[in-house]
SEVEXTI-913326 format. One record per residue (C-alpha): x, y, z; residue number from 1; residue in one letter. Coordinates in pm, whole numbers, padded with zeros to 5 digits, always signed. Each point is the difference from the previous one (the first is absolute). Example, Ala and Ser with C-alpha at 12.3 -4.5 7.8 and 13.67 -1.06 7.14 Angstrom:
2
+--------+--------+--------+-----+----+
|      X |      Y |      Z |   i | aa |
+--------+--------+--------+-----+----+
| +01230 | -00450 | +00780 |   1 |  A |
| +00137 | +00344 | -00066 |   2 |  S |
+--------+--------+--------+-----+----+
***
This chain:
42
+--------+--------+--------+-----+----+
|      X |      Y |      Z |   i | aa |
+--------+--------+--------+-----+----+
| +00707 | -00921 | -01072 |   1 |  X |
| +00096 | -00175 | +00323 |   2 |  X |
| +00160 | +00321 | +00123 |   3 |  X |
| -00320 | +00194 | -00061 |   4 |  X |
| -00206 | -00264 | +00180 |   5 |  X |
| +00241 | +00010 | +00293 |   6 |  X |
| -00023 | +00378 | +00025 |   7 |  X |
| -00379 | -00011 | -00023 |   8 |  X |
| -00020 | -00258 | +00277 |   9 |  X |
| +00243 | +00195 | +00217 |  10 |  X |
| -00186 | +00326 | -00058 |  11 |  X |
| -00330 | -00167 | +00081 |  12 |  X |
| +00140 | -00140 | +00325 |  13 |  X |
| +00137 | +00341 | +00098 |  14 |  X |
| -00331 | +00165 | -00084 |  15 |  X |
| -00184 | -00243 | +00224 |  16 |  X |
| +00248 | +00056 | +00282 |  17 |  X |
| -00008 | +00378 | -00037 |  18 |  X |
| -00372 | +00069 | +00006 |  19 |  X |
| -00251 | -00031 | +00280 |  20 |  X |
| -00328 | +00066 | -00179 |  21 |  X |
| -00179 | -00105 | -00315 |  22 |  X |
| +00038 | +00354 | -00132 |  23 |  X |
| +00373 | -00008 | +00072 |  24 |  X |
| +00029 | -00335 | -00175 |  25 |  X |
| -00174 | +00140 | -00308 |  26 |  X |
| +00235 | +00297 | -00010 |  27 |  X |
| +00305 | -00222 | +00040 |  28 |  X |
| -00124 | -00235 | -00270 |  29 |  X |
| -00054 | +00296 | -00234 |  30 |  X |
| +00360 | +00112 | +00056 |  31 |  X |
| +00126 | -00350 | -00082 |  32 |  X |
| -00211 | -00003 | -00317 |  33 |  X |
| +00135 | +00340 | -00101 |  34 |  X |
| +00359 | -00123 | +00041 |  35 |  X |
| -00072 | -00308 | -00210 |  36 |  X |
| -00156 | +00211 | -00275 |  37 |  X |
| +00297 | +00235 | +00010 |  38 |  X |
| +00245 | -00291 | -00043 |  39 |  X |
| -00211 | -00149 | -00279 |  40 |  X |
| +00012 | +00326 | -00198 |  41 |  X |
| +00382 | +00006 | +00002 |  42 |  X |
+--------+--------+--------+-----+----+
***
């Protein structure tokens, strides 16, 4: 569980660093959510 939380925090930080607009942030956040869902299904 700690590993998942670490990856989520890291992904969130990268998403914030990588986007310049609210729309970009929303798209980045959606990608992070998709990755989390994908890992949860496995």
